[in-house]
N, C-alpha and C positions, 0 to 999 in steps of 0.2 A: 218836369223839373221843377219849375218855378212853384207849380201847386204843391210839391213834395217838401220844398224848403219852407213854404209857407205852413203846411201843417205840421212839419217838424218844429217850427218856432212856436206855433200855437200849443203843441204838446209840451215844449219846454217850460211855456208860461204856466199851463196848467199844473204841471210837476212841481215847479217853484212855488206857485201859488198854494199848492197843497202842502208843501214843505213848511211854508211860512205859517199856514194855517195850524199844521200841526204843532209847531213850535209855540205860536200863541196859545194854542190849547193847552199844551204842556205846561206854558209858564203860569196859565191861569190856574190850572190845577194844583200848581205848587204853591202859588200865592193863596189860593183857597185853604190848602191844608196848613200853610203858615198861620194864616188868620184863626182857623179852628185850633191851632196848636196854642196860640197866644190868648185865645179866649178863656181857657182854664189854666190856671198857674200851678205846677205841680206843687204839691204839699211837701215834697221832700226839700224844697229849699229853704224851710223855715224850721232850723232845728236849734238854733242858738238862742239863749236866752239874753235878755238885756240887762246884764249885770243881776246884782241880787234884788230880791223883793223886799221892800220895807213894810214890815208888818207891825211897826210900832204903834200906829194908828188905824190897823186894819182889823175888823172882826176876826178874821183868820188867826191873827196872833192870839187872840183869847182863847180860840179853839185849840191851838197848838200848845198854849200853856197848860191845858188841862188834859190833853189827850196824846201829845206826840211821844212821851215816854212809854206809855203803856201800850201804844199801837206800834212801837218800834220804827218809828218815821225817821229819827235822826239817824244819820249813817256817817257821821264824822268821827267815829271811833271813840267818841265820849260815852262813858258807862250810864246804862239807863238804870233808873231807880226802882221802877215798878215790874211787876210781872207782866209780861206781854199779853195783850188782849187777843183772845182767840175769835177769828171771824166765823162764827158759826150762828145759826138762825137764832133769833131772840126767843125767849121761853114764851110758849103761849101762842105760837103762830106756826102753822104748818101749810103745806102746799095745796091743800083743798080749800082754804080761804081765798076769798075774793083777792086777785093779784094785786090789787091797789091798796088793799089793807097790809099786804105783805110788804110791798114797798114803803109804805107809812110807818111801820114797825120798825124797819131797817134805818129810815132816817130819824127816827127817835132814837134808836140804839145808839147810833153812831155821832149823836149830838150835834146833828147839823141845827142850823138856825130855824126860827119860825117861819121865815119867808119861803123856805123849801117845801113847806106843807102845801104850796100852791101845785106841786107834782102830785101829792098824794097825802091823805089825812084820813082820820078815822071815819069819815063819811064815805070815802071812795077816792076816785080820781079828782085831782084839783084841775083848774083850768090849764095849766102848763102840761100836766100828765096827759090830759085829753088830746092836746095838739099832737104831742108825740105819738099816742095811739091812733089817732085819725091818720095822720100821715103814713103810719105803717100799715094799716089796714084797708086803705083807700082803694085799693087795686091796681093803683100806678106804680108798679114795682120797678119801673126802670131806673128810678132813683134811690130806691132802697133795696134793690134785689140782693146785693151783696151783704146787706145787713140781716136780711132775712135768712140767707145761707149761712151767715156766721164765719168767724175765723178759727183757726185751731187754738189761738191763745184765749179768745172768748170762751170757747167750749172747755177749756182747762178750768177756767173760773166759774163757768156755768156747766158742769158736765152732762146735765139733761137736756142741753139746748135743742139738740136734734129731735128729742121726742115731742117738744112743745108745739102747740098750734099757733097760728100767727098771731092772734090776739095775746097769747102768753107771751110770745117773743117780744112783742111790742111793750109788754110792760118790764122786760128785761132792760130795754132801752129808756124807759121812763127812769128806772133806777140808775143807769149810767150817766143819763143827761142831768139827772138831780145832783148826783156826786160831782160831775163836771162843773155844773154851775155853783155849787157850794164852794169849790176850791177857786173858782175863776172869779166869781163876782159875790159871794155869800148869797147867791140866790137873789140877786137885787137886779132887776131888768134895766134899772137907769143908771147902772155903774159905767162911768166912763162918758155919760152923755151930757151931763151938767158940769162936770169937772174933768179936764182932761186926763186920761191914762196913757201914759206912753208904753209901746211895747217896742220889740226889737225891729219891727217892720213899720212902724206908724203908732198913730193913735187907735187905741182899742174901746170896745163899748158893747154893752148888752150882757145877757146871762153868761155866755160863755166866751166873752171878750173877742169879738171878731174885729178884723181890720176895717175900721170905719171909712167908708167912702170907697173901699175896695173890694167890698164883700163878693161882688159879681164876678170876680176873677178866679174865685177858687173852686166853684163847682156850679153844674148847670141849673141847679134849682135854687140859686142864691142872686136875688135881686139885689141891684146897689141899695144902700140904706137899709139892708136887713137887720143891722144891729140896733136899729131904731125902736123896733117892735119886738116884744118877747116871742110872739107866734112865728114871725119871719126869722128871727134869730134860731129858733128851734128847727125849723123846716130847712133852712140853710144848713144847720149844724149837721142833721142828719145827712144831707146831701155831700157834705164834706167827709164824713165818716164813711159814706158808701164809697166815695172816690178813694179815701185812704186804702180801704180793704181791697179795692180793684187794683191799685198801684203796689201796695205793701203786703197784702195778705196777712195783716196783722192789726190788731185793735189797739194794743200796749207797745207801740214801736217808738223807737228812739228818734224816728224822723216824722213823728205825728206834728201837725200845727199845735197841738195843745199841750203844755209842759205837764199837765197832770196825767196824760196818758203815757208819757215818756218813762219806762222803767229805769231812771237814773236819778242821780242827785242833782238838786238844785239848792241855791244859795239864799237863805232869808236873813233878814235882820228881825230877831224876835223881839217881844214886848219890852225886854230889859235892854234892848240895844245890842245884844250879842249876836255875832254872825255865827250861822249854824249851817250844816248841810243836811238837807230833808228830801225824802223820798215820798211824794204825796200819792203817786200812783198805787202805793200799797194799799192805801185806804180805798181807792176806787175800785180796784180789784176785790178788796175786801167786802165791800158792800155787794158784790155779785155772789161773793162766797156766803154771806148771810141771807140770801134770798131763798126762801124754801122752794120757790119754783124750780131752782137749778139743782136742788139736791135730794129732794124726797117727795 
């Protein structure tokens, strides 16, 4: 009888111990999931702009003075004075040409500044364009797999996307990153690094204006300090875009981290100091519509 009571007590201890162990294991699993969840911030939380963008002393202000009307970028109801630009491939280039030369021709046609030629120029890929192509074609597809697959809205801008090989798809992203960089930083990799640029969620820096000091919370391939170098800025940007497509299945999303990818109006103060509403995403989409790779 005593032996049975001892065995019963021992069994109870084992059962309780197993329950406690299971409880601790469950708690550890929850904690681990919580840590993983916190390690990558959802891009959906960053959809509002920090007021209007002051372009009175910004190179983008000069570009808008020359191009906003003819590209129909202003969306505040005020009359446009010029015939709207048609986003079609520039004369003299076609889809059989070196993809880098196609990108260079579109950069020139859209009037992006000289710094953007670091993506592509008349000699071929520039050093920034090479970073994008290397990242997309390296075989490490876990952080760019969604980009290679593409989203429906990207394919509307680039109808032949599904027929392109990986190298050609990489050049589509050279074009996309060149456009994003022009509107975010005028293709200046030091933007925000020497003089503070304030964004809605903190200070911004680099080609595509990453959240300085917090880059590592946005996507798996983003080291802290990524905005300090153009190479890491671009690899982080591709990883963030890949994460955006995973979460939202859209490239031009109102919930994108980048304002230039949101198909909606934003407020700017023009060179004359006038407040206007502008839709910069129209030109980013237009740059893909001008790329012969995408159309013929």
